[in-house]
TITORVEX-116606 format. One record per atom (N, C-alpha, C): x, y, z; residue in one letter. Coordinates in steps of 0.2 Angstrom, whole numbers, padded with zeros to 4 digits, always signed. Atoms other than C-alpha are relative to their C-alpha. Layout:
XYZA
...
***
This chain:
+0005-0003+0000M
+0371+0198+0139M
+0001+0006+0003M
+0000-0007-0005V
+0369+0216+0146V
-0008-0003+0003V
+0006+0003-0004K
+0350+0208+0151K
+0002-0006+0005K
-0002+0004-0007D
+0360+0195+0160D
+0005+0004+0006D
-0002-0004-0005L
+0369+0208+0170L
-0002+0005+0005L
+0005-0003-0005V
+0354+0217+0177V
-0005-0004+0002V
+0006+0005-0003K
+0341+0213+0188K
-0005+0006+0002K
+0005-0004-0003E
+0325+0221+0192E
-0003-0002+0008E
+0001+0000-0008E
+0324+0216+0211E
-0001+0006+0004E
-0001-0005-0004I
+0322+0230+0222I
+0001-0003+0008I
-0002-0001-0006P
+0330+0229+0238P
-0003+0006+0006P
+0003-0005-0004L
+0316+0236+0250L
+0003+0003+0009L
-0004-0003-0007Q
+0324+0247+0265Q
-0004+0005+0000Q
+0002-0007-0001S
+0320+0262+0274S
+0002+0006-0003S
-0005-0006+0002K
+0331+0273+0266K
-0002-0001-0011K
+0003-0003+0005L
+0321+0271+0250L
-0004+0002-0003L
+0007-0004+0002V
+0311+0283+0239V
+0000-0001-0005V
+0002+0003+0008G
+0300+0279+0225G
-0001+0006-0003G
+0001-0008+0004W
+0299+0292+0210W
-0004-0004-0006W
+0003+0002+0008F
+0289+0289+0192F
+0003+0002-0002F
-0001-0002+0006C
+0292+0302+0183C
+0007+0005+0000C
-0008-0001+0000T
+0309+0309+0176T
+0003+0006+0001T
-0001-0004-0002Y
+0305+0325+0181Y
+0001+0001+0008Y
-0001-0004-0006T
+0308+0322+0198T
+0010+0000+0003T
-0008-0001-0001P
+0324+0329+0206P
+0003-0005+0004P
-0002+0008-0004L
+0333+0312+0211L
+0004+0006+0005L
-0009+0000-0005E
+0350+0321+0216E
-0002+0005+0007E
+0000-0003-0009V
+0341+0332+0232V
-0001-0007+0003V
+0002+0004-0004I
+0333+0314+0236I
+0007-0005+0003I
-0007+0005+0000V
+0352+0307+0236V
+0004+0004+0004V
-0001-0003-0003A
+0356+0322+0244A
-0001+0000+0008A
+0005+0004-0006A
+0345+0318+0258A
+0001-0004+0005A
-0003+0006-0004G
+0353+0303+0263G
-0005-0004-0003G
+0004+0006+0003F
+0340+0291+0253F
+0003-0003-0008F
-0003+0004+0007Q
+0344+0280+0237Q
-0010+0000-0002Q
+0006-0001+0005P
+0328+0285+0224P
+0002-0007-0005P
+0000+0005+0004F
+0322+0270+0214F
-0008+0002-0004F
+0004-0001+0006R
+0311+0271+0197R
-0007-0006+0003R
+0005+0003-0003I
+0293+0264+0202I
-0003-0001-0008I
+0002+0000+0005F
+0288+0256+0184F
-0006-0003+0000F
+0005+0004-0001G
+0273+0247+0190G
-0001-0008-0002G
+0002+0010+0001S
+0263+0228+0186S
-0005+0001-0001S
+0004+0000+0002S
+0252+0225+0178S
-0005-0007+0003S
+0001+0008-0005E
+0249+0207+0191E
-0008+0004+0003E
+0006-0003-0003R
+0234+0220+0200R
-0002+0007-0004R
+0004-0005+0002I
+0231+0233+0188I
-0008+0001-0001I
+0007+0001-0002A
+0213+0227+0187A
-0003+0003+0007A
+0003-0002-0007E
+0210+0230+0205E
+0002+0010+0002E
-0002-0009+0000A
+0220+0249+0202A
-0007+0002-0005A
+0004-0004+0004G
+0206+0251+0189G
-0007+0003+0005G
+0003-0001-0004V
+0193+0250+0203V
+0000+0008+0004V
-0004-0008-0001Y
+0202+0268+0210Y
+0000+0003-0004Y
+0000-0006+0005L
+0204+0277+0195L
-0003-0004-0005L
+0004+0000+0006P
+0196+0279+0179P
+0002-0004-0005P
-0003+0002+0006P
+0196+0267+0166P
+0002+0003-0006P
-0003-0003+0006N
+0202+0279+0153N
+0005+0003+0002N
-0006-0002-0002L
+0217+0283+0163L
+0004-0003-0003L
-0007+0001+0002C
+0235+0280+0159C
+0001-0006+0002C
-0002+0006-0002P
+0238+0262+0160P
+0006-0001+0004P
-0006+0001-0005Y
+0255+0266+0168Y
-0001+0003+0007Y
+0002-0001-0005V
+0247+0274+0182V
-0003-0005+0004V
+0005+0005-0004R
+0235+0260+0187R
+0005-0003+0001R
-0006+0006-0001A
+0252+0248+0184A
+0001+0002+0007A
-0003-0002-0007C
+0260+0259+0199C
-0004-0001+0003C
+0005+0000-0007L
+0245+0260+0210L
+0000-0008+0002L
+0000+0008+0001G
+0243+0242+0206G
+0005-0005+0003G
-0006+0003-0003E
+0260+0237+0211E
+0001+0001+0008E
-0002-0002-0007A
+0258+0248+0228A
-0006-0007+0003A
+0003+0005-0003F
+0244+0234+0232F
+0001-0006+0001F
-0005+0005-0003L
+0257+0221+0233L
+0003+0000+0005L
-0004-0001-0006G
+0265+0227+0245G
+0007+0000+0001G
-0009+0000+0002R
+0282+0227+0238R
+0003+0007+0002R
-0003-0004+0000F
+0283+0244+0243F
+0001+0003+0009F
+0002-0001-0007D
+0278+0243+0262D
+0009+0001+0003D
-0008+0000-0004G
+0295+0247+0274G
+0003+0006-0004G
-0004-0004+0004I
+0301+0260+0261I
+0000+0007+0004I
+0002-0006-0004A
+0302+0280+0268A
-0004+0003-0003A
+0005-0003+0003G
+0291+0285+0256G
+0000+0002-0008G
+0000+0000+0008V
+0285+0290+0236V
+0003+0011+0001V
+0000-0008+0001V
+0289+0308+0229V
-0005+0001-0006V
+0004+0001+0005L
+0275+0311+0216L
+0000+0007-0003L
-0002-0006+0001V
+0278+0324+0204V
-0007+0001-0007V
+0007-0001+0005H
+0261+0333+0195H
+0002+0003-0006H
-0002-0004+0007S
+0268+0333+0177S
-0005-0001-0006S
+0005+0000+0006C
+0251+0328+0168C
-0007-0003+0004C
+0005+0000-0003N
+0233+0326+0172N
+0000-0008+0005N
-0002+0007-0003A
+0237+0306+0176A
+0004-0003+0006A
-0003-0002-0007M
+0250+0309+0189M
-0003+0004+0005M
+0004-0005-0007G
+0240+0321+0199G
-0006-0004+0002G
+0006+0006-0003Q
+0226+0307+0200Q
+0004-0005+0003Q
-0005+0005-0004L
+0239+0295+0205L
+0003+0001+0008L
-0001-0002-0005A
+0243+0306+0217A
-0005+0001+0007A
+0007+0001-0004S
+0225+0307+0227S
+0000-0006+0002S
+0001+0005-0001A
+0224+0288+0224A
+0004-0003+0007A
-0005+0004-0003W
+0240+0285+0232W
-0001+0001+0006W
+0002-0001-0003R
+0237+0295+0245R
-0006-0004+0004R
+0007+0004-0003R
+0220+0287+0249R
-0002-0007+0001R
+0000+0009-0002Y
+0222+0270+0247Y
+0006-0005+0001Y
-0008+0005-0003T
+0242+0265+0251T
-0001+0001+0005T
+0000-0002-0007N
+0247+0266+0266N
+0010+0000-0001N
-0005-0004+0003V
+0265+0271+0257V
+0001+0008+0002V
+0001-0009-0002P
+0270+0289+0265P
+0003+0004-0007P
-0002-0007+0007V
+0271+0304+0251V
+0003+0006+0005V
-0003-0003-0001I
+0286+0312+0255I
-0004+0008-0001I
+0001-0007+0004A
+0283+0328+0244A
-0006-0003-0007A
+0003+0001+0007E
+0272+0331+0229E
+0003+0009-0004E
-0002-0003+0002V
+0282+0341+0217V
-0004+0001-0007V
+0004-0002+0007H
+0271+0352+0201H
+0003+0004-0003H
-0005-0003+0004I
+0281+0356+0187I
-0003+0005-0005I
+0003-0003+0006P
+0277+0370+0176P
+0002-0001-0007P
+0000+0002+0008R
+0276+0367+0157R
+0006+0005-0003R
-0006-0004+0002D
+0286+0384+0154D
+0007+0001+0002D
-0008-0001-0001S
+0305+0389+0156S
+0003+0006+0000S
-0002-0007+0003D
+0303+0407+0156D
+0001+0002+0010D
-0003-0004-0006S
+0307+0420+0174S
-0004-0005+0005S
+0005+0001-0005K
+0290+0415+0182K
+0000-0006+0002K
+0001+0006+0000A
+0291+0397+0179A
+0007-0002+0004A
-0004+0001-0003M
+0308+0396+0186M
+0000+0000+0008M
+0003-0002-0007V
+0302+0406+0202V
-0004-0005+0004V
+0004+0007-0003Y
+0288+0391+0205Y
+0006-0005-0002Y
-0005+0007+0001M
+0302+0376+0200M
+0004+0003+0007M
-0002-0001-0008L
+0312+0384+0215L
-0004-0001+0005L
+0002+0003-0005S
+0300+0382+0227S
-0004-0006+0000S
+0003+0006+0000Q
+0294+0366+0222Q
+0006-0004+0003Q
-0006+0002-0003V
+0313+0361+0225V
-0002+0000+0007V
-0001-0002-0008R
+0312+0368+0241R
-0005-0003+0004R
+0005+0003-0004S
+0298+0359+0247S
+0002-0006-0002S
-0003+0006+0001L
+0305+0344+0241L
+0004-0002+0006L
-0005+0000-0006I
+0320+0346+0253I
-0006+0000+0006I
+0003+0001-0005R
+0307+0350+0265R
-0003-0006+0005R
+0004+0006+0001G
+0297+0334+0263G
+0005-0005+0003G
-0005+0005+0002L
+0313+0324+0262L
+0002+0002+0009L
-0001-0001-0007E
+0318+0332+0281E
-0004-0002+0005E
+0005+0001-0004R
+0303+0329+0288R
+0001-0009+0000R
-0002+0008+0000A
+0306+0310+0282A
+0006-0002+0004A
-0007+0001-0004G
+0324+0312+0292G
+0004+0000-0003G
-0003+0000+0006G
+0333+0315+0278G
+0004+0009+0003G
-0005-0006+0002T
+0346+0331+0278T
+0004+0001-0003T
-0002-0004+0005V
+0351+0342+0265V
+0005+0005+0001V
-0005-0006-0002T
+0368+0352+0266T
+0004-0001-0006T
-0004-0005+0006V
+0379+0363+0253V
+0005-0008-0003V
-0006+0006+0004D
+0392+0345+0251D
-0004-0006+0000D
+0004+0008+0004S
+0380+0331+0250S
-0004+0003-0006S
+0003-0003+0006L
+0370+0342+0237L
+0005+0000-0006L
-0005-0002+0004L
+0385+0346+0227L
+0004-0009-0001L
-0002+0007+0000T
+0392+0327+0229T
-0006-0005-0004T
+0002+0003+0003A
+0377+0321+0223A
-0003+0003-0007A
+0001-0004+0007I
+0373+0333+0208I
+0008-0004-0003I
-0004+0001+0004R
+0392+0327+0203R
-0001-0007+0001R
-0001+0007+0002T
+0390+0309+0205T
-0008-0001-0004T
+0007+0000+0005S
+0372+0310+0194S
+0005+0004-0006S
-0003-0006+0006W
+0383+0320+0181W
+0004-0006+0000W
-0005+0005+0001A
+0395+0305+0182A
-0003-0007-0005A
+0005+0003+0003I
+0381+0292+0178I
-0004+0002-0005I
+0004-0002+0008R
+0373+0301+0164R
+0008+0001-0004R
-0005-0002+0004A
+0391+0305+0157A
+0002-0010-0002A
+0000+0008+0001G
+0393+0285+0158G
-0004-0004-0005G
+0004+0001+0005W
+0377+0281+0149W
+0000+0003-0007W
-0002-0005+0008N
+0384+0295+0135N
+0005-0004-0002N
-0005+0003+0002D
+0398+0284+0133D
-0003-0008-0002D
+0005+0006+0001L
+0387+0268+0131L
-0004+0000-0008L
+0004-0004+0005L
+0376+0279+0119L
+0003+0000-0007L
-0006-0003+0007A
+0392+0284+0106A
-0001-0007-0002A
-0001+0007+0004K
+0394+0265+0103K
-0007-0001-0003K
+0007+0000+0003Q
+0375+0265+0096Q
+0001+0002-0005Q
+0000-0005+0007R
+0380+0277+0082R
+0005-0006-0005R
+0001+0005+0008R
+0389+0261+0073R
-0002-0004-0002R
+0006+0004+0004V
+0384+0250+0062V
+0004-0007-0002V
+0005+0000-0004P
+0380+0238+0067P
+0000+0003+0007P
+0002-0004-0009A
+0373+0246+0086A
+0006-0006+0004A
-0005+0004-0004F
+0384+0239+0098F
-0003-0005+0004F
+0005+0003-0007Y
+0370+0234+0111Y
-0005-0001-0004Y
+0010+0001+0003S
+0351+0227+0107S
-0003+0005+0003S
+0006-0004-0002G
+0338+0238+0110G
-0003-0002+0009G
+0003+0005-0006A
+0331+0227+0123A
+0007+0000+0006A
-0006-0001-0001G
+0348+0226+0131G
+0002+0006+0003G
-0001-0007-0002L
+0351+0243+0135L
-0004+0002+0002L
+0007-0003-0004S
+0334+0248+0140S
+0000-0004+0008S
+0000+0002-0003R
+0336+0236+0152R
+0005+0002+0006R
-0005-0004-0004L
+0351+0242+0158L
-0001+0006+0004L
+0002-0008-0003G
+0344+0261+0159G
-0006-0003+0005G
+0002+0003-0005R
+0330+0253+0169R
+0004-0001+0008R
-0004+0000-0005S
+0340+0246+0181S
+0007+0006+0004S
-0003-0006-0002L
+0351+0262+0183L
-0004+0003+0004L
+0004-0005-0003Q
+0336+0271+0189Q
-0003-0003+0006Q
+0002+0004-0004R
+0334+0258+0202R
+0005-0002+0006R
-0009+0002-0001A
+0353+0257+0208A
+0002+0006+0005A
-0005-0004-0007G
+0363+0267+0223G
+0005+0002-0006G
-0005-0002+0002P
+0376+0276+0216P
+0008-0004+0000P
-0005+0005+0002D
+0389+0261+0219D
-0002-0004-0006D
+0004+0004+0006Q
+0377+0251+0209Q
+0001+0001-0008Q
+0001-0004+0006A
+0376+0262+0195A
+0006-0001-0004A
-0007-0001+0002K
+0395+0263+0193K
+0000-0007-0002K
-0002+0007+0003A
+0397+0244+0192A
-0007-0002-0006A
+0006+0003+0005L
+0381+0241+0180L
+0004+0005-0006L
-0002-0002+0006L
+0391+0254+0169L
+0004-0002-0002L
-0006+0003+0002D
+0407+0246+0170D
+0000-0007-0001D
+0001+0005+0003L
+0400+0229+0165L
+0000+0000-0005L
-0002+0000+0008P
+0397+0232+0148P
+0006+0001-0004P
-0006+0001+0003R
+0412+0238+0144R
+0006-0002+0002R
-0004+0003-0002Q
+0422+0227+0154Q
+0000-0007-0004Q
+0003+0007+0007T
+0412+0211+0143T
+0002+0001-0006T
+0002-0002+0008E
+0412+0221+0127E
-0005-0004-0001E
+0004+0003+0002Y
+0397+0214+0127Y
-0004+0004-0007Y
+0004-0002+0005S
+0390+0214+0108S
-0006-0004-0002S
+0004+0005+0005D
+0377+0207+0096D
+0001-0001-0005D
-0002+0001+0008T
+0386+0209+0082T
+0003-0005-0001T
+0000+0008+0004T
+0388+0191+0080T
-0005-0004-0001T
+0006+0004+0005T
+0370+0188+0076T
-0004+0007-0003T
+0001-0005+0005R
+0367+0207+0069R
+0004+0002-0003R
-0003-0002+0005T
+0374+0213+0054T
-0002+0010-0002T
+0002-0006+0000G
+0375+0230+0047G
-0006+0002-0004G
+0005+0000+0005N
+0360+0225+0036N
-0005+0001+0006N
+0005-0002-0005N
+0348+0227+0052N
-0002+0006-0001N
+0001-0008+0000P
+0337+0242+0051P
+0001+0002+0007P
-0002-0003-0005R
+0339+0255+0064R
-0003+0004+0002R
+0005-0005+0001F
+0327+0265+0071F
+0002+0003+0010F
+0003-0004-0005I
+0323+0278+0085I
-0005-0002+0004I
+0005+0001-0004L
+0311+0272+0099L
+0000+0006+0004L
+0001-0008-0004T
+0303+0289+0106T
-0007-0002+0004T
+0008-0001-0002G
+0285+0291+0116G
+0001-0001+0008G
+0002+0001-0006S
+0280+0289+0133S
+0001-0007+0005S
-0004+0005-0004V
+0283+0275+0146V
-0001-0008-0004V
-0002+0006+0004V
+0288+0257+0137V
+0002-0007+0004V
-0001+0005-0004S
+0288+0241+0145S
+0005-0006-0004S
-0006+0004+0004P
+0304+0228+0140P
-0003-0005-0004P
+0001+0004+0005G
+0293+0217+0130G
-0001+0002-0006G
+0001-0002+0007L
+0289+0229+0117L
+0008+0000-0005L
-0009+0000+0003L
+0311+0230+0115L
+0000-0008-0001L
-0002+0007+0002D
+0311+0211+0116D
-0004-0001-0007D
+0004+0002+0004L
+0297+0210+0102L
+0003+0003-0007L
-0006-0003+0003L
+0308+0223+0092L
+0007-0004-0002L
-0006+0001+0000D
+0323+0214+0095D
-0002-0007-0005D
+0002+0006+0004S
+0314+0197+0088S
-0002+0001-0007S
+0000-0002+0008V
+0310+0206+0071V
+0007+0002-0003V
-0004-0002+0001G
+0326+0211+0070G
+0002+0007-0002G
+0001-0006+0000A
+0324+0229+0072A
+0006+0001+0006A
-0006-0001-0005D
+0340+0237+0080D
-0001+0007+0003D
+0003-0007-0003V
+0332+0251+0093V
+0009+0004+0002V
-0007-0002-0002V
+0350+0261+0093V
-0001+0005+0006V
+0000-0004-0005Y
+0342+0274+0104Y
-0007-0002+0005Y
+0008+0001-0003D
+0328+0272+0117D
-0001+0006+0003D
+0000-0006-0004E
+0323+0290+0120E
-0007+0000+0004E
+0007+0000-0004T
+0306+0285+0130T
+0002+0002+0007T
+0001-0002-0008C
+0301+0291+0149C
+0002-0006+0002C
-0002+0005-0006S
+0306+0273+0155S
+0007-0001-0002S
-0005+0000+0001C
+0322+0275+0148C
+0006+0006-0002C
-0004-0006+0004G
+0333+0288+0138G
+0000+0005+0003G
+0003-0005-0001R
+0323+0302+0143R
+0003+0002+0009R
-0002+0000-0006A
+0328+0298+0161A
+0008+0001+0003A
-0009+0001+0000L
+0349+0296+0159L
+0002+0005-0007L
-0004-0003+0004F
+0352+0309+0146F
+0003+0008+0002F
-0002-0007-0003S
+0362+0326+0149S
-0001+0004-0003S
+0003-0007+0002V
+0357+0343+0146V
+0005+0005-0004V
-0006-0005+0005C
+0374+0348+0139C
-0001-0004-0004C
+0000+0003+0006K
+0371+0336+0125K
+0002+0006-0004K
-0002-0007+0006D
+0379+0347+0110D
-0003-0001-0009D
+0004+0000+0006V
+0365+0351+0098V
+0003+0003-0005V
-0002-0007+0004K
+0370+0359+0082K
-0006+0003-0003K
+0004-0008+0001H
+0362+0374+0079H
-0001+0002-0009H
+0000-0001+0006G
+0355+0375+0061G
-0003+0007-0002G
+0005-0006+0002V
+0344+0389+0051V
-0005-0002+0000V
+0006+0002+0000E
+0331+0379+0048E
+0000-0003+0007E
+0004+0004-0006G
+0320+0372+0065G
+0008+0001+0003G
-0006+0000-0004A
+0337+0380+0074A
-0004-0001+0009A
+0003+0003-0008L
+0335+0374+0094L
+0002+0007+0003L
-0003-0004-0005L
+0335+0389+0104L
+0005-0001+0006L
-0006+0000-0004E
+0351+0392+0114E
-0001+0001+0006E
+0002-0001-0008S
+0341+0398+0130S
-0002-0007+0001S
+0006+0008-0001A
+0330+0380+0129A
+0008-0004+0004A
-0004+0004-0004F
+0348+0371+0133F
+0005+0005+0002F
-0006-0004-0003P
+0359+0382+0143P
+0010-0004+0003P
-0004+0004-0003R
+0376+0374+0146R
+0003+0003+0008R
+0001-0001-0009I
+0378+0373+0165I
+0006-0006+0003I
-0008+0003-0001D
+0396+0368+0172D
-0003-0006+0006D
+0005+0007-0005P
+0389+0349+0180P
+0006-0002+0006P
-0002-0001-0007N
+0402+0353+0193N
+0000+0003+0004N
+0002-0006-0003C
+0396+0367+0198C
+0006+0003+0005C
-0006-0003-0004E
+0413+0374+0202E
-0003+0005+0003E
+0002-0006-0002G
+0412+0388+0214G
-0006+0001+0002G
+0005+0001-0004A
+0396+0383+0222A
+0000+0001+0008A
-0002+0000-0005S
+0398+0388+0238S
-0007+0000+0007S
+0007+0000-0003E
+0378+0390+0243E
-0005-0004+0000E
+0005+0005+0003L
+0364+0379+0244L
-0005+0003-0005L
+0006-0005+0005D
+0352+0391+0236D
+0004+0001-0007D
-0003+0000+0008T
+0365+0393+0221T
-0001-0010-0003T
+0002+0007-0001L
+0363+0372+0221L
-0005+0001-0004L
+0008+0000+0002I
+0345+0374+0221I
-0002+0005-0006I
+0000-0004+0005E
+0345+0386+0208E
+0002-0003-0007E
-0002+0003+0005Y
+0354+0376+0196Y
-0004-0007-0002Y
+0004+0004+0001L
+0345+0361+0198L
-0008+0001-0003L
+0005-0001+0004A
+0329+0368+0195A
+0001+0004-0006A
-0002-0003+0006S
+0337+0378+0180S
+0001-0009-0005S
-0002+0006+0006W
+0343+0360+0173W
-0006-0005+0000W
+0008+0003+0001Y
+0324+0353+0176Y
-0004+0001-0005Y
+0003-0004+0003L
+0317+0366+0168L
+0002+0000-0009L
-0004-0001+0008N
+0329+0368+0153N
+0001-0007-0003N
-0004+0007+0003R
+0334+0349+0149R
-0005-0002-0007R
+0005+0000+0006I
+0327+0343+0132I
-0007-0003+0003I
+0005+0002-0004P
+0309+0342+0135P
-0005-0005-0001P
+0003+0003+0000C
+0296+0330+0136C
-0007+0002-0004C
+0009-0004+0006A
+0277+0331+0125A
-0002+0005+0005A
+0005-0003-0002R
+0269+0339+0140R
+0004+0008+0001R
-0002-0007+0000M
+0281+0355+0139M
-0001+0004-0005M
+0000-0002+0008K
+0281+0369+0128K
+0005+0004-0001K
+0005+0001+0006P
+0286+0375+0116P
-0001-0007-0004P
-0002+0006+0001A
+0284+0360+0107A
+0005-0003-0006A
-0005+0002+0006G
+0293+0361+0092G
+0007-0001+0001G
-0006+0005-0002Q
+0309+0360+0102Q
+0002-0008+0000Q
+0001+0008-0003R
+0306+0343+0107R
+0001-0002-0008R
+0000+0003+0008I
+0301+0338+0088I
+0006+0001-0005I
-0006+0000+0005R
+0316+0345+0079R
+0007-0005+0004R
-0005+0003-0004Y
+0327+0337+0093Y
-0001-0009-0001Y
+0000+0005+0002L
+0320+0321+0088L
+0002-0001-0007L
-0003-0001+0008V
+0323+0324+0069V
+0007+0000+0000V
-0008-0001-0001S
+0342+0329+0074S
+0001-0008+0003S
-0003+0005-0002L
+0343+0312+0084L
+0001-0005-0004L
+0000+0002+0005A
+0337+0303+0070A
+0007-0004-0005A
-0006-0001+0005K
+0350+0308+0057K
+0006-0001+0005K
-0005+0001-0003E
+0363+0307+0071E
+0003-0006+0002E
-0001+0008-0002Y
+0361+0289+0076Y
-0001-0005-0008Y
-0001+0001+0007S
+0360+0286+0056S
-0007-0005+0001S
+0007+0006+0000A
+0340+0276+0059A
-0004+0003-0007A
+0005-0001+0004Q
+0330+0272+0046Q
-0007+0002+0000Q
+0006+0000-0001G
+0315+0276+0054G
+0000+0002+0009G
+0002-0002-0006V
+0306+0283+0070V
-0006-0002+0004V
+0005+0005-0002I
+0294+0270+0081I
+0001+0006+0006I
+0003-0005-0008S
+0282+0283+0094S
-0004-0008+0003S
+0003+0003-0003S
+0277+0272+0107S
-0003+0004+0006S
+0004-0004-0002V
+0262+0279+0115V
-0007-0005+0006V
+0006+0003-0003V
+0251+0271+0131V
-0005+0003-0002V
+0008-0001+0001K
+0232+0273+0129K
+0000+0007+0004K
+0003-0004-0002F
+0224+0287+0134F
+0006+0007+0003F
-0004-0003-0003C
+0241+0298+0137C
-0001+0007-0007C
+0000-0007+0003D
+0236+0316+0131D
+0005+0003-0004D
-0004-0004+0005P
+0251+0325+0128P
+0005-0004-0005P
-0006+0005+0006Y
+0261+0311+0119Y
-0002+0000-0005Y
+0005-0001+0006L
+0245+0309+0109L
-0001+0005-0005L
+0002-0004+0005Y
+0243+0325+0102Y
+0009+0003-0002Y
-0004-0001+0005E
+0260+0326+0099E
+0002-0002-0007E
-0002+0004+0004Q
+0261+0314+0086Q
-0001+0003-0007Q
+0001-0002+0004P
+0253+0322+0072P
+0006+0006-0002P
-0008-0004+0002L
+0269+0336+0073L
+0003-0006-0003L
-0005+0001+0002L
+0280+0324+0074L
+0000-0004-0007L
+0000+0005+0008R
+0275+0312+0059R
+0001+0004-0004R
-0002-0009+0006Q
+0275+0332+0048Q
+0006-0002+0001Q
-0008-0003-0001A
+0292+0333+0054A
+0003-0005-0003A
-0006+0008+0004L
+0299+0315+0048L
+0001+0000-0003L
+0002+0003+0008L
+0290+0312+0033L
+0001+0007-0006L
-0004-0006+0004K
+0296+0331+0028K
+0008-0001-0002K
-0008+0003+0001E
+0313+0324+0032E
+0001-0007-0004E
+0000+0006+0004G
+0310+0308+0024G
+0002-0006+0005G
+0000+0006-0003I
+0311+0297+0038I
-0005-0004+0002I
+0007+0005-0002P
+0298+0284+0041P
-0001+0001+0008P
+0003-0002-0007Y
+0287+0285+0055Y
-0005-0005+0001Y
+0003+0008+0000L
+0276+0271+0065L
+0000+0003+0006L
+0003+0002-0007L
+0264+0273+0080L
-0001-0006+0003L
+0002+0006-0004I
+0261+0260+0093I
-0003+0002+0005I
+0003-0001-0008E
+0248+0262+0106E
-0003-0005+0003E
+0002+0007-0004H
+0246+0250+0118H
-0001+0002+0008H
+0004+0002-0008E
+0241+0246+0136E
+0007-0001+0005E
-0006-0002-0003Y
+0259+0249+0144Y
+0004-0009+0001Y
-0003+0005-0003E
+0264+0231+0151E
-0005-0007-0006E
+0005+0004+0003V
+0252+0221+0140V
+0000+0002-0009V
-0002-0002+0005V
+0260+0220+0123V
-0005-0007-0006V
+0003+0005+0004P
+0247+0211+0110P
+0005-0003-0007P
-0006+0000+0006E
+0262+0201+0099E
-0003-0003-0006E
+0002+0002+0008G
+0252+0194+0085G
-0003+0006-0006G
+0004-0006+0004R
+0243+0211+0079R
+0007+0004+0000R
-0004-0004+0000L
+0257+0219+0083L
+0008-0001-0004L
-0003+0003+0003L
+0271+0208+0077L
+0000+0002-0008L
+0003-0002+0007T
+0261+0210+0060T
+0003+0007-0001T
-0001-0007+0002R
+0263+0228+0059R
+0007+0003+0001R
-0008+0000+0002L
+0282+0229+0063L
+0002-0002-0005L
-0002+0003+0006E
+0285+0216+0050E
-0001+0005-0005E
+0002-0004+0005A
+0275+0226+0039A
+0004+0007-0003A
-0005-0005+0000F
+0285+0242+0044F
+0006+0000-0003F
-0008+0002+0003I
+0301+0236+0041I
+0003-0002-0006I
-0001+0000+0005E
+0298+0228+0027E
+0000+0007-0006E
+0002-0005+0004K
+0291+0244+0019K
+0006+0007-0001K
-0004-0007-0001T
+0305+0256+0027T
+0007-0002-0003T
-0006+0003+0000W
+0321+0244+0024W
+0001-0004-0004W
-0004+0007+0005R
+0331+0233+0011R
+0006+0001+0000R
-0009+0004-0002P
+0348+0226+0015P
+0002+0005-0007P
-0005-0003+0003G
+0361+0237+0006G
-0002+0009-0002G
+0003-0006+0002R
+0350+0253+0007R
+0003+0006+0006R
-0004-0003-0003S
+0359+0268+0015S
-0005+0004+0006S
+0003-0004-0006A
+0355+0276+0033A
-0002+0006-0004A
-0001-0009+0004I
+0349+0295+0030I
+0004+0003+0005I
***
């Protein structure tokens, strides 16, 4: 099983740099000679974190601060904090004040992707480079070019695995593939390659226990814990694509071939085709501009403008993966994703795609009540033999 092939341990060392948000320019961290690893947070000390942060603040942010209190990040080079929402901004302030883990840089992400936003994003990437150099790293043309190519190779490997999810039944379980995605966000380049090769070598498949009669769902939303994926697996729901901040959104490729229809067309300028190999790039500024453009013009999360692009993308994703419905998982007090829900629900129902919103406390999954809701949703939206959308 995929979940048997991956591990959650963090190999603490002085070259590790923690990150929280998928808008973190990871290639720059790698180019500077560090290994980025995703901080997912822990509920063990979340109550203590609540002493220093408002109780009505994102539970993921509180879980991340709580994990720092456990001492798990002692001795690392530091963290990169991204101001992508109000909660992440409050985490930055609390992190500096109440932990001993250095802050290498704070990166502020604009909400637009126009020319002014591009100029600002360039300044933020350069600021990150300066912070990494103060921490002992060095970014060169060769190191950044190598990091970009390595990043694209990992994303390409992830896309190869996702291609098998279009099968009926899906090739991998939702929980297994999501655990693999989480581990990729904590692995170095060599470890990531090994992780991506293992499922292909073992040809792991859950088709022995799941059939084409299992309902297929897209999971979207903010951050989510593995417990929810396990629960979905337990009720027989095939999560064929995990698009959440915890998994798919950190790994997908901006060069995804999105079909442009007349109705709900995606703006071509919003998803530029940038050469992933950066052929001909000879100066550092060229590579920095490439990265700034990549992160601003990728398929957006809910905090970016305009919202319509992301909504149309999710509808197209459900159709592409022959899903019977979309499950939106949102942590409490996550305003960007909660604001998105009415628009998403309207767009999905217009296309005849069932929709379910799950609002939760991140790692704390109330299995009894939630289990009943999931079973009712599956019963309502799926009957054996019913064709997918």
